[in-house]
C-alpha positions in Angstrom: 116.4 137.0 94.5 119.8 137.3 92.8 121.1 134.4 94.9 118.2 132.2 93.9 118.9 133.0 90.2 122.5 132.1 90.8 121.6 128.9 92.5 119.2 128.0 89.7 121.9 128.8 87.0 124.5 126.8 88.8 122.2 123.8 89.2 121.5 123.8 85.5 125.2 123.9 84.8 125.5 120.9 87.1 122.9 119.1 85.0 125.1 119.6 81.9 128.4 118.7 83.7 127.0 115.4 85.1 124.4 114.6 82.5 124.6 110.8 82.9 124.4 110.8 86.7 121.7 113.5 86.5 119.5 111.4 84.2 120.2 108.3 86.4 119.0 110.3 89.4 115.9 111.6 87.7 115.0 108.2 86.3 115.5 106.6 89.7 113.3 109.2 91.4 110.7 108.9 88.7 110.5 105.1 88.9 110.5 105.2 92.7 107.7 107.8 92.9 105.8 106.1 90.1 105.8 102.8 92.0 104.8 104.7 95.2 102.0 106.4 93.3 100.8 103.2 91.7 100.8 101.6 95.2 99.0 104.6 96.7 96.3 104.4 94.1 96.1 100.6 94.4 96.2 100.9 98.1 93.3 103.3 98.1 91.3 100.9 95.9 92.2 97.9 98.2 91.4 100.0 101.3 88.0 100.7 100.0 87.4 97.1 99.0 88.6 96.0 102.5 86.4 98.6 104.2 83.4 97.4 102.0 84.1 93.8 103.0 84.5 94.7 106.7 81.3 96.7 106.6 79.5 93.5 105.7 80.5 91.9 109.0 77.4 91.5 111.2 76.0 89.4 114.0 72.9 87.3 113.8 71.4 86.2 117.2 68.8 83.4 116.8 65.7 83.6 119.0 63.5 80.8 120.3 60.0 80.5 118.7 58.3 81.1 122.1 60.3 84.1 123.2 58.1 86.9 124.5 58.2 90.2 122.5 59.0 92.3 125.6 62.1 90.1 126.2 63.2 90.5 122.6 62.7 94.3 122.8 64.8 94.4 126.0 67.7 92.5 124.3 67.5 94.7 121.2 67.6 97.9 123.4 70.6 96.5 125.3 72.5 95.7 122.1 71.7 99.2 120.7 73.5 100.8 123.7 76.7 98.9 123.0 79.6 100.8 121.5 80.4 99.9 117.9 76.8 99.0 117.0 75.3 100.9 114.1 71.8 99.4 114.0 69.7 96.5 115.4 66.9 94.9 113.4 64.6 91.9 113.9 63.7 89.2 111.4 60.6 87.1 112.1 60.3 83.4 111.3 58.1 84.2 108.3 60.6 86.9 107.0 63.5 84.4 107.5 61.6 81.9 105.4 60.8 84.4 102.6 64.5 85.5 102.6 65.5 81.9 102.3 63.1 81.3 99.4 64.4 84.4 97.6 68.0 83.1 97.9 67.0 79.6 96.6 65.2 80.6 93.4 67.8 78.6 91.4 67.1 75.5 93.6 63.3 75.2 94.0 63.6 71.6 94.9 65.1 72.6 98.3 62.0 74.7 99.0 59.8 71.8 98.1 61.5 69.5 100.6 60.3 71.8 103.4 56.8 70.6 102.7 55.2 73.7 104.0 57.1 73.7 107.3 59.3 76.6 108.6 62.4 75.3 110.5 64.0 78.8 110.5 64.2 80.7 113.8 63.6 84.5 114.2 66.7 86.5 114.7 68.1 89.8 116.0 70.3 91.3 113.3 73.2 93.5 114.4 75.0 95.8 112.0 78.3 97.3 113.2 79.8 100.7 112.9 83.2 99.3 114.0 83.6 95.8 112.6 86.8 95.4 114.6 84.6 95.1 117.8 82.7 92.1 116.5 84.2 89.7 119.0 83.7 92.1 121.9 80.0 92.7 121.0 79.3 89.0 120.3 80.8 88.2 123.8 78.6 90.9 125.4 75.5 89.5 123.7 76.4 86.0 124.7 76.8 87.0 128.3 73.5 88.9 128.5 71.1 87.1 130.8 68.1 88.3 128.8 69.5 86.9 125.6 70.4 83.6 127.2 66.7 83.2 128.3 65.3 83.7 124.8 68.0 82.3 122.5 67.2 79.2 120.5 69.9 77.1 122.2 69.9 78.0 125.9 72.3 75.2 126.7 75.0 76.8 124.5 74.2 80.5 123.8 77.3 80.9 121.7 75.7 78.5 119.2 72.9 80.9 118.8 75.3 83.6 117.6 76.5 83.6 114.0 79.1 86.0 112.7 81.7 83.8 111.1 84.3 84.2 113.8 87.1 82.3 112.0 86.4 84.1 108.7 86.3 87.5 110.5 89.6 86.8 112.3 91.3 85.7 109.1 89.9 88.8 107.3 91.2 91.2 109.9 94.6 89.5 110.0 95.0 89.7 106.2 93.9 93.4 106.0 96.3 94.2 108.9 99.3 92.7 107.0 98.3 94.3 103.7 98.4 97.7 105.4 101.8 97.0 107.1 103.2 95.7 103.8 102.1 98.9 102.1 103.9 101.2 104.6 107.1 99.1 104.4 107.1 99.2 100.6 106.7 103.0 100.5 109.5 103.5 103.1 111.8 101.2 101.1 111.2 103.1 97.9 111.8 106.4 99.6 115.0 105.1 101.0 116.2 104.0 97.6 115.4 107.4 96.1 117.3 109.1 98.9 120.4 106.9 98.3 120.5 107.7 94.6 120.0 111.5 95.2 122.8 111.3 97.8 125.2 109.6 95.3 124.3 112.0 92.5 124.9 115.1 94.5 128.1 113.6 96.0 129.5 113.1 92.5 128.6 116.7 91.6 130.4 117.9 94.8 133.5 115.9 94.0 133.6 117.2 90.4 133.5 120.7 91.6 135.7 120.4 94.7 138.3 122.8 93.3 135.7 125.4 92.6 134.3 125.0 96.1 137.7 125.4 97.6 138.2 128.7 95.7 134.8 129.9 96.9 135.7 129.2 100.5 139.0 131.0 100.1 137.3 134.2 98.8 134.9 134.1 101.8 131.7 132.6 100.4 129.3 131.6 103.1 128.3 128.0 103.7 124.8 128.7 102.6 126.0 130.2 99.3 128.1 127.2 98.6 125.4 124.7 99.5 122.6 126.5 97.6 123.3 125.2 94.1 123.5 121.6 95.3 120.2 121.9 97.2 118.6 123.4 94.1 120.0 120.7 91.9 118.7 117.9 94.1 115.3 119.7 94.3 115.2 120.0 90.5 116.1 116.3 90.0 113.2 115.3 92.3 110.8 117.8 90.9 111.3 116.6 87.3 111.1 113.0 88.5 107.9 113.6 90.4 106.2 115.5 87.6 107.1 112.6 85.2 105.6 110.1 87.7 102.4 112.3 88.0 102.1 112.4 84.2 102.5 108.6 83.8 100.0 108.0 86.6 97.4 110.3 84.9 97.9 108.5 81.7 97.4 105.2 83.4 94.3 106.6 85.1 92.8 107.6 81.8 93.8 104.5 79.8 94.3 101.5 82.0 91.8 101.9 84.9 88.7 102.0 82.6 89.8 98.8 80.8 90.5 97.0 84.1 87.1 98.1 85.4 85.4 96.8 82.2 87.2 93.5 82.6 86.3 93.2 86.3 82.9 94.9 86.7 82.2 93.2 90.0 85.0 95.2 91.6 84.7 98.9 92.3 87.9 100.6 91.1 86.6 104.1 91.2 88.8 106.7 92.9 87.5 110.3 93.0 89.4 113.1 91.5 90.1 114.7 94.9 92.0 111.6 96.0 94.0 111.6 92.8 94.9 115.3 93.3 96.0 114.5 96.9 98.2 111.6 95.7 99.7 113.8 92.9 100.4 116.6 95.3 101.9 114.2 97.9 104.3 112.8 95.2 105.5 116.2 94.2 106.0 117.3 97.8 107.6 113.9 98.7 109.9 114.3 95.6 111.1 117.8 96.7 111.6 116.6 100.3 113.6 113.5 99.1 115.7 115.8 96.8 116.5 118.3 99.5 117.2 115.6 102.2 119.4 113.6 99.8 121.4 116.7 98.9 121.7 117.8 102.5 123.0 114.4 103.6 125.5 114.3 100.7 126.9 117.7 101.6 127.0 116.9 105.3 129.2 113.9 104.7 131.4 115.0 101.8 131.3 118.8 101.7 133.6 120.1 104.5 132.4 123.7 104.9 
């Protein structure tokens, strides 16, 4: 306990001796962790939006008007057994027409042009639990002999399947790169924070090299010499991370509601538990960055 008190006292003295570099280190850690925190909150919102969009991915398989019900049931049961399928439904011709009319309420002239006919086919509607498997499931349905016998275009069964292949491929490609970019940005910011912590602690070591040499001569252990520097780096990071958490909480209270009011069609809600996890992650990450930065600085410049 006395050693910890000594380490803490020495780290505070280090603050006073190197005030400008200390403030620079704290501000750098604060800004780095703030940007990381903003990105984590934004990334959580984007991830939820992406997941919401991906959950809308579905497959519609159009069925011939004269398809027997037992064949339709057989295809539906076959599709239900496929991995990645959440549910399978059936839309009759009449239901398809009613749905079309509901979607065309602002353009009644289009409905009038039908002149009482119903050109829309019945369909098997497939909802997916794993949207990433949409191509695999669509291919399996296309290759199913029972489906080929009842689809509305037997000569080209692929034409009877609609799931926006190009749009889906583009969507998954974009979301993949968004996730990769997020990881790369976080790693870059952590590296920058590590560099500044390293430089700050290195300057502190150089300023106290005579004191360190005396401590070594009187037999102080390596751990006793390193302790104040580790504590100093941890304090830099702790202060910086708490400042970042405070600013994030202020942004959450002030900015998010205004953005939500301006963009009501987007869901920007993030539950309190997620915020708590982000805040805790920032504090822990700050402490780890501070300790690692200090350790690297001592390993390179402190010959003990």
